[in-house]
ROKOL-485768 format. One record per residue: residue in one letter; x, y, z of N, C-alpha, C in turn. Coordinates in steps of 0.05 Angstrom, whole numbers, plus 5000, padded with zeros to 4 digits. Layout:
AXYZXYZXYZ ...
This chain:
M260213567265262513727275262713687305 K265113667315265513607343265213847361 D265914087352265814327369264414547354 K262414667367260714867353262315117345 R263915227364265415467357267415407335 A268715187337270715107317269315077290 A266914967290265414937265264715207253 T263915387270263115657261265515797249 V267815787262270215917252271015807225 L270915537222271615417197269715497175 Q267215507181265215587160265715877151 I266316057170266916337162269416347145 L271416197152273916197136273416077109 R271715877106271015767080269715987063 E268016157075266616367061268516607054 T270616627069272516857066274616797046 F275616557046277916477029277116267009 T278416266986277916056966280115836969 M279315586971281215366973282815356947 P285415336948287115316924286315076907 T286615096881285814876863287414626868 W289914656877291614416880290614236903 T288914346920287914176942285913966932 K285013986907283113806897284313546885 A286913546884288313306872290613216890 K291012956891293312856906295912936893 R297912996909300413086898302412856900 D304412856881306412646882307912656909 P308012436923309112446950312012516952 F313712416933316512476934317012776927 E315612876907315813156900314913326924 T312713246937311713396960313813396982 L315113176987317213157007319513357001 I320313356976322513536968321713826970 V319313896960318314166962318214256991 T317214087008316914167036319614197050 I321614037043324314087053325314357044 I324914417019325814677008324414907022 S321914867029320215087040320915157069 Q322514997083323115047111324415317114 N323215497130324215767135324615927109 T322815887090323016017064320316107055 A320216347043317716447033316716277009 D314116277005312916106983314116176956 R314416426950315416506924318316396919 N319916416940322716316937322716006936 T320915886950320715586949320015506920 S318015636908317215576881319515616861 R320915826864323215886846325315666849 A326015596873328115396878327215126867 F324715046872323814786862323614776832 E322815006820322815016791325514986779 R327515116791330315086781331314796785 L330614686808331514406813330214216793 S327614256787326214086768327314106740 K328214346733329314386706332014246703 R333414226726336114106725336113806729 F334213716746334113426752331213316751 E331013066744328412926747328112886777 I325712956787325312936816324612656824 K326712486825326412206833328712146853 P328211956871330311886891332911806878 E332811636857335211536846336911756832 V335511956823336912186810338212366830 L336612456850337612646869339612516888 A339412256893341312126911344112126899 N344212126873346812106859347712366846 A346212576850346912836839349212966854 E350713126841352913276854351613476873 T352613486898351513666918351713956909 S353914026896354214306887352214386866 H351314186850349214246830346514286843 I345914136863343414176878343514446892 E345714506904346014766918345514996899 D346614976875346315186855343315236849 A341815016847339015036840337415156864 L338315106888336715186912337515456924 K339315596911340215846924338016046930 A335916046914333716226919332316176945 A332615936956331015846979332315927006 G334815987006336116037032336715767045 L338815767063339715527076340115297055 Y341015377032341015187010343114967014 R345215017028347214807032346114587050 S344914657072343814447090341414307076 K339814447061337614327047338514137025 S340614207011341714036991342713777003 K344013797026345013557040342713387048 T340613517059338213367068336913217045 I336613357022335313236999336912986989 K339513006988341112776980340912547000 Q341012607026340812397046338112267046 V336012417045333312307044332912147019 S333812236996333512096971335011826972 R337311826984338911576987337511377005 I336411477027334911297045332611167031 I331011327016328711217002329611026980 L331811086967332910916946333810646957 E335310656979336610416990334810257008 K333110387024331510247044328710177033 F327710337014325010307005324810276975 H327010186963327110116934326310346916 G327010586925326610826908323810926907 S322110846926319310936926318411006954 V316811226956315711306981313311136988 Q312210996969309710846973309810646996 P312010497000312010317023311610457050 I312610707052312210867076309310947079 L308211047057305411147057303410927063 S304110677057302310457061302210367091 L304010467107304110407135301910547150 P301110457173299210607190300310887195 L298611077200299411357203301711397222 G301411287246303511317266306211217258 E306210987245308710867236309911017213 A308211107195309211267172310411527182 R309111667200310211907212312911857224 K313211637239315711577252317911527232 V317411387211319411337190320411597178 F318511777171319312037159320912197179 I319912217203321212387223324012297230 Q324512037227327211937232329212007210 M328212097188330012177166331312447173 P333812487165335212737171333812977158 G333413187174332213437163329213427159 V327913207168325013177164323713177192 G322213387198320913417223318013337221 P316513367243313613287243312013437222 K312513697218310913847199311313737170 T313813697163314413587136313113317133 A313313147153312012887151309012907148 D307813087163304913117162304013237136 V305513417124304813527098304713317077 V306813147076306912927057304512737061 L304012667085301912467091299112577085 L298612837091296012947086295613017057 F297613157044297213247017297313026997 S299012817002299412606982297512366985 T296612317009295012077013292412137028 G292112377038289712447053289612317080 K291912227090291912107117291012317138 P289712237159288412417177290412547197 T291712757188293512917205293413207196 I293913387215293913677209296813787213 P298113857192300813977195300514247209 V302414297227302314547242304814717235 D304314927218306515107212306215347231 T307815557227307715787245305015927245 H303715937222301116067221299015907236 V298915647230297015467244297415477274 N299915477282300515477311299515737324 R300115967311299416227322296316267323 V295016207300292116257299290616067317 S291515817319290115627337290215717365 K292515817374292815907402291216167407 R291216347388289716597392286716537393 L285816347378283016277378282216107402 G284216027418283715857441283115577434 F283915497410283515217401285715037412 A287915147420290214987430291515137454 P292714987472294015117495296115317487 A296215547501298115757494301015667494 N301715487511304415387513304815117500 G302815027484302914767472305014737451 D306314507450308314447430306914347404 Y308514267385307414177359305213967363 E305813757378303913537381301413617396 A301813797415299413887431297514037413 V298614207396296914367377295614177357 R297114007345296113817325293813647336 T294313517358292313337369289813487379 R290213727389287913877398286113957374 L287414057352285914127328284413887317 Q285713667317284513417306282113327324 S282213397349280013327366277513507362 L278013737351275813927346274413887320 Y275813767300274713747273274513457264 E272713417245272513157232274813117213 Q275612867208277812817191277512927163 R275112937153274613037126275313337123 D275513467146276013757145278913827151 Y280613627155283413687164284913857143 L284613787118286113937097285114227097 A282514267098281414537098282314697123 V282314567146283214697170286114797167 H287814627157290614697153290914937134 V289714917110290015117090288715387098 L286315367110284915617116286015767140 L287115617160288415747182290915897173 I292315777154294715907142293816167128 A291716147111290816377096289916597116 H288616527137287716727157290016847171 G292016687177294416797191296016987174 R296016937148297417117130295917377125 R293317367123291817617116291017777140 Y290017647161288917787184290417737210 C290717487217291817427244294917417242 K296017647235298917667231300417647257 A302917567255304617547279304817817294 R305318027278305518287289303218467278 R302018607296299718787289297518637274 P296318437287294118297274291818487269 L290318437248288118617240285518537253 C285418567279283118467294280518597286 A280618857280278219007273277018907247 Q278718807229277818717203277418407202 C278218277223278217987223275317877221 P274917687202272217587198271217407221 V273017317238272217137260272617267287 N272817537287273517667312271417637334 M268917597326266817557346267017287360 H268617107349268916837360271716797371 C273317017373276116997382276517117409 P277416957429277817067456280217257457 S281817267436284217437437283817707422 R281417757411281017997395281618247412 G283218417400283818677413286018657434 I286918417441288918397463291518277452 C291618207427294118097415296218307416 N298718227420300818417419303118317401 D305118467399307318397380308718137387 N308418047411309717797419307917557417 A305417597409303417377408304217167388 
């Protein structure tokens, strides 16, 4: 482990939370891409409902979604919020993969990490987090997606600069941990952010890593 305090925090989080069973298997990259697009600014429960409805209506393949009626995709995604823009994004991304990559995400995934990230990020509606989720969850490529929980918890723990942007947080976390731990870091920081290190009124007194956190007791509603 590269950093002793970071190692200690991760070990405590491993003992506090159970890693989800889905982390033990690679996920279909195109499905992961679509789910992550749906999940943007959306609660997990609503993301699952929307993806389930989409899956019942369409086969989740680029050639199918690229040619689907936008209104039908919208109808399936209504539970997710921002469903009109997400439907448009899904169609555009599906068409790009169909036309430029012969209907498969695999040519992108076979690229070196930096190039693969660039290709994904250049797609409409696909930002760094979405790209990193697909690359980490589907292929195990060495990157740490930074969502709002990872961003907040990392900064409160002093693992990343307080004013750091997405790339600053991601690269700093990756410098603290070994590549084999990147998935666990991502998943466990999210779990910790949801249960204890909440955006408002964090539960510092109950926090399992409070003795290793420089922000304990001083977090406020704007943290």
